[in-house]
PDB file of N, CA, C and O in Angstrom, chain B, residues numbered from 101:
ATOM      1  N   UNK B 101      29.403 207.098 207.030  1.00  0.00           N
ATOM      2  CA  UNK B 101      29.878 207.166 205.802  1.00  0.00           C
ATOM      3  C   UNK B 101      29.434 208.223 204.640  1.00  0.00           C
ATOM      4  O   UNK B 101      28.229 208.439 204.515  1.00  0.00           O
ATOM      5  N   UNK B 102      30.067 208.679 204.056  1.00  0.00           N
ATOM      6  CA  UNK B 102      29.594 209.906 203.097  1.00  0.00           C
ATOM      7  C   UNK B 102      29.140 208.853 201.693  1.00  0.00           C
ATOM      8  O   UNK B 102      29.421 207.675 201.474  1.00  0.00           O
ATOM      9  N   UNK B 103      28.357 209.813 200.924  1.00  0.00           N
ATOM     10  CA  UNK B 103      27.832 209.456 199.894  1.00  0.00           C
ATOM     11  C   UNK B 103      29.056 209.180 198.824  1.00  0.00           C
ATOM     12  O   UNK B 103      29.012 208.263 198.004  1.00  0.00           O
ATOM     13  N   UNK B 104      29.902 209.890 198.919  1.00  0.00           N
ATOM     14  CA  UNK B 104      31.188 209.633 197.882  1.00  0.00           C
ATOM     15  C   UNK B 104      32.214 208.194 198.363  1.00  0.00           C
ATOM     16  O   UNK B 104      32.901 207.492 197.621  1.00  0.00           O
ATOM     17  N   UNK B 105      32.043 208.100 199.638  1.00  0.00           N
ATOM     18  CA  UNK B 105      32.760 206.941 200.350  1.00  0.00           C
ATOM     19  C   UNK B 105      31.961 205.770 199.981  1.00  0.00           C
ATOM     20  O   UNK B 105      32.493 204.665 199.876  1.00  0.00           O
ATOM     21  N   UNK B 106      30.884 205.931 199.807  1.00  0.00           N
ATOM     22  CA  UNK B 106      29.878 204.787 199.626  1.00  0.00           C
ATOM     23  C   UNK B 106      29.772 204.285 197.946  1.00  0.00           C
ATOM     24  O   UNK B 106      29.503 203.169 197.503  1.00  0.00           O
ATOM     25  N   UNK B 107      30.136 205.735 197.114  1.00  0.00           N
ATOM     26  CA  UNK B 107      29.867 205.439 195.774  1.00  0.00           C
ATOM     27  C   UNK B 107      31.742 204.599 195.450  1.00  0.00           C
ATOM     28  O   UNK B 107      31.898 203.778 194.546  1.00  0.00           O
ATOM     29  N   UNK B 108      32.633 204.940 196.161  1.00  0.00           N
ATOM     30  CA  UNK B 108      34.150 204.387 196.112  1.00  0.00           C
ATOM     31  C   UNK B 108      33.895 202.768 196.337  1.00  0.00           C
ATOM     32  O   UNK B 108      34.406 201.878 195.658  1.00  0.00           O
ATOM     33  N   UNK B 109      33.039 202.604 197.381  1.00  0.00           N
ATOM     34  CA  UNK B 109      32.791 201.097 198.069  1.00  0.00           C
ATOM     35  C   UNK B 109      32.115 200.407 196.961  1.00  0.00           C
ATOM     36  O   UNK B 109      32.574 199.316 196.624  1.00  0.00           O
ATOM     37  N   UNK B 110      31.133 200.863 196.369  1.00  0.00           N
ATOM     38  CA  UNK B 110      30.266 200.149 195.473  1.00  0.00           C
ATOM     39  C   UNK B 110      31.123 200.068 194.140  1.00  0.00           C
ATOM     40  O   UNK B 110      31.117 198.980 193.563  1.00  0.00           O
ATOM     41  N   UNK B 111      31.811 201.037 193.629  1.00  0.00           N
ATOM     42  CA  UNK B 111      32.660 200.553 192.132  1.00  0.00           C
ATOM     43  C   UNK B 111      33.566 199.411 192.445  1.00  0.00           C
ATOM     44  O   UNK B 111      33.759 198.459 191.688  1.00  0.00           O
ATOM     45  N   UNK B 112      34.166 199.594 193.744  1.00  0.00           N
ATOM     46  CA  UNK B 112      35.364 198.112 194.200  1.00  0.00           C
ATOM     47  C   UNK B 112      34.325 197.173 194.067  1.00  0.00           C
ATOM     48  O   UNK B 112      34.550 196.397 193.139  1.00  0.00           O
ATOM     49  N   UNK B 113      33.248 196.959 194.672  1.00  0.00           N
ATOM     50  CA  UNK B 113      32.410 195.806 194.468  1.00  0.00           C
ATOM     51  C   UNK B 113      32.104 195.225 193.427  1.00  0.00           C
ATOM     52  O   UNK B 113      31.955 194.007 193.335  1.00  0.00           O
ATOM     53  N   UNK B 114      31.950 196.205 192.335  1.00  0.00           N
ATOM     54  CA  UNK B 114      31.727 195.821 190.956  1.00  0.00           C
ATOM     55  C   UNK B 114      32.908 195.560 190.205  1.00  0.00           C
ATOM     56  O   UNK B 114      32.756 195.349 189.002  1.00  0.00           O
ATOM     57  N   UNK B 115      34.007 195.535 190.665  1.00  0.00           N
ATOM     58  CA  UNK B 115      35.241 195.055 190.041  1.00  0.00           C
ATOM     59  C   UNK B 115      36.055 195.964 189.818  1.00  0.00           C
ATOM     60  O   UNK B 115      37.204 195.569 189.624  1.00  0.00           O
ATOM     61  N   UNK B 116      35.821 197.457 189.754  1.00  0.00           N
ATOM     62  CA  UNK B 116      36.505 198.594 189.569  1.00  0.00           C
ATOM     63  C   UNK B 116      37.944 198.640 190.305  1.00  0.00           C
ATOM     64  O   UNK B 116      37.942 198.598 191.535  1.00  0.00           O
ATOM     65  N   UNK B 117      39.097 198.719 189.654  1.00  0.00           N
ATOM     66  CA  UNK B 117      40.271 198.663 190.524  1.00  0.00           C
ATOM     67  C   UNK B 117      41.329 200.349 190.219  1.00  0.00           C
ATOM     68  O   UNK B 117      42.245 200.791 190.913  1.00  0.00           O
ATOM     69  N   UNK B 118      40.803 200.851 189.109  1.00  0.00           N
ATOM     70  CA  UNK B 118      41.425 202.073 189.144  1.00  0.00           C
ATOM     71  C   UNK B 118      40.317 203.234 188.481  1.00  0.00           C
ATOM     72  O   UNK B 118      39.453 202.941 187.655  1.00  0.00           O
ATOM     73  N   UNK B 119      40.543 204.553 189.015  1.00  0.00           N
ATOM     74  CA  UNK B 119      39.798 205.461 188.573  1.00  0.00           C
ATOM     75  C   UNK B 119      40.482 206.660 188.034  1.00  0.00           C
ATOM     76  O   UNK B 119      41.251 207.420 188.624  1.00  0.00           O
ATOM     77  N   UNK B 120      40.036 206.697 186.718  1.00  0.00           N
ATOM     78  CA  UNK B 120      40.914 207.789 185.909  1.00  0.00           C
ATOM     79  C   UNK B 120      40.001 209.201 185.782  1.00  0.00           C
ATOM     80  O   UNK B 120      39.138 209.375 184.922  1.00  0.00           O
ATOM     81  N   UNK B 121      40.318 210.017 186.657  1.00  0.00           N
ATOM     82  CA  UNK B 121      39.741 211.406 186.792  1.00  0.00           C
ATOM     83  C   UNK B 121      40.368 212.484 187.035  1.00  0.00           C
ATOM     84  O   UNK B 121      41.550 212.172 187.176  1.00  0.00           O
ATOM     85  N   UNK B 122      40.185 213.973 187.207  1.00  0.00           N
ATOM     86  CA  UNK B 122      40.622 214.928 187.220  1.00  0.00           C
ATOM     87  C   UNK B 122      39.888 215.510 188.535  1.00  0.00           C
ATOM     88  O   UNK B 122      38.659 215.583 188.543  1.00  0.00           O
ATOM     89  N   UNK B 123      40.638 215.914 189.622  1.00  0.00           N
ATOM     90  CA  UNK B 123      39.987 215.857 191.074  1.00  0.00           C
ATOM     91  C   UNK B 123      39.574 217.522 190.984  1.00  0.00           C
ATOM     92  O   UNK B 123      40.352 218.386 190.580  1.00  0.00           O
ATOM     93  N   UNK B 124      38.304 217.747 191.408  1.00  0.00           N
ATOM     94  CA  UNK B 124      37.789 218.948 191.471  1.00  0.00           C
ATOM     95  C   UNK B 124      36.825 219.080 192.619  1.00  0.00           C
ATOM     96  O   UNK B 124      36.623 217.942 193.044  1.00  0.00           O
ATOM     97  N   UNK B 125      36.107 220.014 193.342  1.00  0.00           N
ATOM     98  CA  UNK B 125      35.252 220.092 193.927  1.00  0.00           C
ATOM     99  C   UNK B 125      33.862 219.474 193.904  1.00  0.00           C
ATOM    100  O   UNK B 125      33.093 219.331 194.855  1.00  0.00           O
ATOM    101  N   UNK B 126      33.675 219.104 192.504  1.00  0.00           N
ATOM    102  CA  UNK B 126      32.117 218.413 192.403  1.00  0.00           C
ATOM    103  C   UNK B 126      32.656 216.923 192.929  1.00  0.00           C
ATOM    104  O   UNK B 126      31.825 216.328 193.615  1.00  0.00           O
ATOM    105  N   UNK B 127      33.881 216.256 192.718  1.00  0.00           N
ATOM    106  CA  UNK B 127      34.151 214.932 193.253  1.00  0.00           C
ATOM    107  C   UNK B 127      35.005 214.650 194.230  1.00  0.00           C
ATOM    108  O   UNK B 127      35.383 213.486 194.358  1.00  0.00           O
ATOM    109  N   UNK B 128      35.427 215.578 195.027  1.00  0.00           N
ATOM    110  CA  UNK B 128      36.138 215.590 196.432  1.00  0.00           C
ATOM    111  C   UNK B 128      35.774 214.800 197.223  1.00  0.00           C
ATOM    112  O   UNK B 128      36.673 214.240 197.852  1.00  0.00           O
ATOM    113  N   UNK B 129      34.220 214.381 197.563  1.00  0.00           N
ATOM    114  CA  UNK B 129      33.782 213.329 198.409  1.00  0.00           C
ATOM    115  C   UNK B 129      34.392 212.047 198.226  1.00  0.00           C
ATOM    116  O   UNK B 129      34.881 211.359 199.122  1.00  0.00           O
ATOM    117  N   UNK B 130      34.318 211.701 196.691  1.00  0.00           N
ATOM    118  CA  UNK B 130      34.884 210.527 196.323  1.00  0.00           C
ATOM    119  C   UNK B 130      35.877 210.068 196.423  1.00  0.00           C
ATOM    120  O   UNK B 130      35.884 208.853 196.625  1.00  0.00           O
ATOM    121  N   UNK B 131      37.162 210.769 196.338  1.00  0.00           N
ATOM    122  CA  UNK B 131      38.322 210.988 196.570  1.00  0.00           C
ATOM    123  C   UNK B 131      38.725 210.678 198.237  1.00  0.00           C
ATOM    124  O   UNK B 131      39.749 210.054 198.514  1.00  0.00           O
ATOM    125  N   UNK B 132      38.104 211.021 198.940  1.00  0.00           N
ATOM    126  CA  UNK B 132      38.006 210.724 200.294  1.00  0.00           C
ATOM    127  C   UNK B 132      37.776 209.146 200.505  1.00  0.00           C
ATOM    128  O   UNK B 132      38.281 208.520 201.437  1.00  0.00           O
ATOM    129  N   UNK B 133      37.030 208.642 199.616  1.00  0.00           N
ATOM    130  CA  UNK B 133      36.714 207.233 199.903  1.00  0.00           C
ATOM    131  C   UNK B 133      37.700 206.074 199.097  1.00  0.00           C
ATOM    132  O   UNK B 133      37.790 204.889 199.416  1.00  0.00           O
ATOM    133  N   UNK B 134      38.342 206.690 198.074  1.00  0.00           N
ATOM    134  CA  UNK B 134      38.899 205.947 197.123  1.00  0.00           C
ATOM    135  C   UNK B 134      40.080 204.786 198.118  1.00  0.00           C
ATOM    136  O   UNK B 134      40.216 203.580 197.913  1.00  0.00           O
ATOM    137  N   UNK B 135      40.741 205.560 199.099  1.00  0.00           N
ATOM    138  CA  UNK B 135      41.827 204.688 199.586  1.00  0.00           C
ATOM    139  C   UNK B 135      41.309 203.501 200.386  1.00  0.00           C
ATOM    140  O   UNK B 135      41.721 202.345 200.296  1.00  0.00           O
ATOM    141  N   UNK B 136      40.177 204.035 201.320  1.00  0.00           N
ATOM    142  CA  UNK B 136      39.226 202.722 201.996  1.00  0.00           C
ATOM    143  C   UNK B 136      38.601 201.600 201.119  1.00  0.00           C
ATOM    144  O   UNK B 136      38.171 200.505 201.483  1.00  0.00           O
ATOM    145  N   UNK B 137      38.660 202.171 199.809  1.00  0.00           N
ATOM    146  CA  UNK B 137      37.791 201.181 199.189  1.00  0.00           C
ATOM    147  C   UNK B 137      38.897 200.244 198.134  1.00  0.00           C
ATOM    148  O   UNK B 137      38.589 199.301 197.405  1.00  0.00           O
ATOM    149  N   UNK B 138      40.135 200.807 198.321  1.00  0.00           N
ATOM    150  CA  UNK B 138      40.961 200.179 197.696  1.00  0.00           C
ATOM    151  C   UNK B 138      41.610 200.322 196.454  1.00  0.00           C
ATOM    152  O   UNK B 138      42.526 199.630 196.010  1.00  0.00           O
ATOM    153  N   UNK B 139      40.992 201.381 195.886  1.00  0.00           N
ATOM    154  CA  UNK B 139      41.001 202.116 194.592  1.00  0.00           C
ATOM    155  C   UNK B 139      42.539 202.704 194.321  1.00  0.00           C
ATOM    156  O   UNK B 139      43.376 203.124 195.120  1.00  0.00           O
ATOM    157  N   UNK B 140      42.569 202.571 192.938  1.00  0.00           N
ATOM    158  CA  UNK B 140      43.707 203.301 192.550  1.00  0.00           C
ATOM    159  C   UNK B 140      43.425 204.716 191.949  1.00  0.00           C
ATOM    160  O   UNK B 140      42.562 204.694 191.072  1.00  0.00           O
ATOM    161  N   UNK B 141      43.859 205.711 192.173  1.00  0.00           N
ATOM    162  CA  UNK B 141      43.461 207.201 191.388  1.00  0.00           C
ATOM    163  C   UNK B 141      44.792 207.752 190.547  1.00  0.00           C
ATOM    164  O   UNK B 141      45.910 208.019 190.986  1.00  0.00           O
ATOM    165  N   UNK B 142      44.339 207.819 189.340  1.00  0.00           N
ATOM    166  CA  UNK B 142      45.251 208.072 188.281  1.00  0.00           C
ATOM    167  C   UNK B 142      44.624 209.517 187.651  1.00  0.00           C
ATOM    168  O   UNK B 142      43.496 209.676 187.185  1.00  0.00           O
ATOM    169  N   UNK B 143      45.591 210.414 187.768  1.00  0.00           N
ATOM    170  CA  UNK B 143      45.005 211.688 187.259  1.00  0.00           C
ATOM    171  C   UNK B 143      45.945 212.178 185.932  1.00  0.00           C
ATOM    172  O   UNK B 143      47.157 212.388 185.986  1.00  0.00           O
ATOM    173  N   UNK B 144      45.244 212.285 184.948  1.00  0.00           N
ATOM    174  CA  UNK B 144      45.769 212.760 183.813  1.00  0.00           C
ATOM    175  C   UNK B 144      45.629 214.196 183.698  1.00  0.00           C
ATOM    176  O   UNK B 144      45.094 214.903 184.552  1.00  0.00           O
ATOM    177  N   UNK B 145      46.214 214.667 182.422  1.00  0.00           N
ATOM    178  CA  UNK B 145      46.591 216.147 182.248  1.00  0.00           C
ATOM    179  C   UNK B 145      45.295 216.610 181.655  1.00  0.00           C
ATOM    180  O   UNK B 145      45.057 217.805 181.829  1.00  0.00           O
ATOM    181  N   UNK B 146      44.415 215.916 180.995  1.00  0.00           N
ATOM    182  CA  UNK B 146      43.523 216.299 180.118  1.00  0.00           C
ATOM    183  C   UNK B 146      42.311 215.106 180.311  1.00  0.00           C
ATOM    184  O   UNK B 146      42.595 213.912 180.405  1.00  0.00           O
ATOM    185  N   UNK B 147      40.982 215.605 180.352  1.00  0.00           N
ATOM    186  CA  UNK B 147      40.194 214.608 180.280  1.00  0.00           C
ATOM    187  C   UNK B 147      39.812 213.590 178.965  1.00  0.00           C
ATOM    188  O   UNK B 147      38.954 212.709 178.917  1.00  0.00           O
ATOM    189  N   UNK B 148      40.481 213.906 178.233  1.00  0.00           N
ATOM    190  CA  UNK B 148      40.348 213.043 176.897  1.00  0.00           C
ATOM    191  C   UNK B 148      41.335 212.109 177.084  1.00  0.00           C
ATOM    192  O   UNK B 148      41.170 210.999 176.577  1.00  0.00           O
ATOM    193  N   UNK B 149      42.457 212.369 177.793  1.00  0.00           N
ATOM    194  CA  UNK B 149      43.746 211.391 178.356  1.00  0.00           C
ATOM    195  C   UNK B 149      43.059 210.401 179.237  1.00  0.00           C
ATOM    196  O   UNK B 149      43.480 209.245 179.187  1.00  0.00           O
ATOM    197  N   UNK B 150      41.976 210.703 180.106  1.00  0.00           N
ATOM    198  CA  UNK B 150      41.881 210.092 181.025  1.00  0.00           C
ATOM    199  C   UNK B 150      40.656 208.684 180.466  1.00  0.00           C
ATOM    200  O   UNK B 150      40.445 207.629 181.065  1.00  0.00           O
ATOM    201  N   UNK B 151      40.066 209.132 179.232  1.00  0.00           N
ATOM    202  CA  UNK B 151      39.065 208.421 178.227  1.00  0.00           C
ATOM    203  C   UNK B 151      39.778 207.363 177.713  1.00  0.00           C
ATOM    204  O   UNK B 151      39.350 206.210 177.647  1.00  0.00           O
ATOM    205  N   UNK B 152      41.169 207.846 177.244  1.00  0.00           N
ATOM    206  CA  UNK B 152      41.768 206.569 176.488  1.00  0.00           C
ATOM    207  C   UNK B 152      42.497 205.854 177.394  1.00  0.00           C
ATOM    208  O   UNK B 152      42.785 204.688 177.126  1.00  0.00           O
ATOM    209  N   UNK B 153      42.970 206.528 178.788  1.00  0.00           N
ATOM    210  CA  UNK B 153      43.450 205.447 179.515  1.00  0.00           C
ATOM    211  C   UNK B 153      42.371 204.298 180.363  1.00  0.00           C
ATOM    212  O   UNK B 153      42.754 203.175 180.693  1.00  0.00           O
ATOM    213  N   UNK B 154      41.181 204.749 180.588  1.00  0.00           N
ATOM    214  CA  UNK B 154      40.309 204.144 180.939  1.00  0.00           C
ATOM    215  C   UNK B 154      39.607 202.922 179.726  1.00  0.00           C
ATOM    216  O   UNK B 154      39.180 201.830 180.101  1.00  0.00           O
ATOM    217  N   UNK B 155      39.604 203.239 178.685  1.00  0.00           N
ATOM    218  CA  UNK B 155      39.249 202.535 177.458  1.00  0.00           C
ATOM    219  C   UNK B 155      40.521 201.317 177.286  1.00  0.00           C
ATOM    220  O   UNK B 155      40.157 200.146 177.177  1.00  0.00           O
ATOM    221  N   UNK B 156      41.799 201.598 177.271  1.00  0.00           N
ATOM    222  CA  UNK B 156      42.753 200.688 177.275  1.00  0.00           C
ATOM    223  C   UNK B 156      42.860 199.813 178.315  1.00  0.00           C
ATOM    224  O   UNK B 156      43.420 198.735 178.116  1.00  0.00           O
ATOM    225  N   UNK B 157      42.270 200.179 179.762  1.00  0.00           N
ATOM    226  CA  UNK B 157      42.379 199.435 180.930  1.00  0.00           C
ATOM    227  C   UNK B 157      41.295 198.134 180.637  1.00  0.00           C
ATOM    228  O   UNK B 157      41.405 196.944 180.932  1.00  0.00           O
ATOM    229  N   UNK B 158      40.127 198.929 179.882  1.00  0.00           N
ATOM    230  CA  UNK B 158      38.839 197.716 179.741  1.00  0.00           C
ATOM    231  C   UNK B 158      39.448 196.572 178.759  1.00  0.00           C
ATOM    232  O   UNK B 158      39.145 195.381 178.823  1.00  0.00           O
ATOM    233  N   UNK B 159      40.252 197.083 177.951  1.00  0.00           N
ATOM    234  CA  UNK B 159      40.322 196.341 176.548  1.00  0.00           C
ATOM    235  C   UNK B 159      41.546 195.228 177.360  1.00  0.00           C
ATOM    236  O   UNK B 159      41.379 194.048 177.049  1.00  0.00           O
ATOM    237  N   UNK B 160      42.424 195.432 178.094  1.00  0.00           N
ATOM    238  CA  UNK B 160      43.192 194.407 178.637  1.00  0.00           C
ATOM    239  C   UNK B 160      42.313 193.736 179.451  1.00  0.00           C
ATOM    240  O   UNK B 160      42.783 192.603 179.554  1.00  0.00           O
ATOM    241  N   UNK B 161      41.383 193.802 180.032  1.00  0.00           N
ATOM    242  CA  UNK B 161      40.501 192.683 180.879  1.00  0.00           C
ATOM    243  C   UNK B 161      39.751 191.872 180.073  1.00  0.00           C
ATOM    244  O   UNK B 161      39.505 190.701 180.360  1.00  0.00           O
ATOM    245  N   UNK B 162      39.270 192.571 178.814  1.00  0.00           N
ATOM    246  CA  UNK B 162      38.153 191.668 177.838  1.00  0.00           C
ATOM    247  C   UNK B 162      39.086 190.723 176.990  1.00  0.00           C
ATOM    248  O   UNK B 162      38.595 189.937 176.179  1.00  0.00           O
TER     249      UNK B 162
END
């Protein structure tokens, strides 16, 4: 298991269901582990959009 796959599984164990992020070479290994951890990836057009989506996702839970 790669470090990125371990990170994806750790996020899933902590109740994370969605990942809002822009893929790139710096986080490619994490993307390889998302499917196996049962996480859904949502890619926004801009980083600021990812922040707003993640904030709205947390607001629905609380």
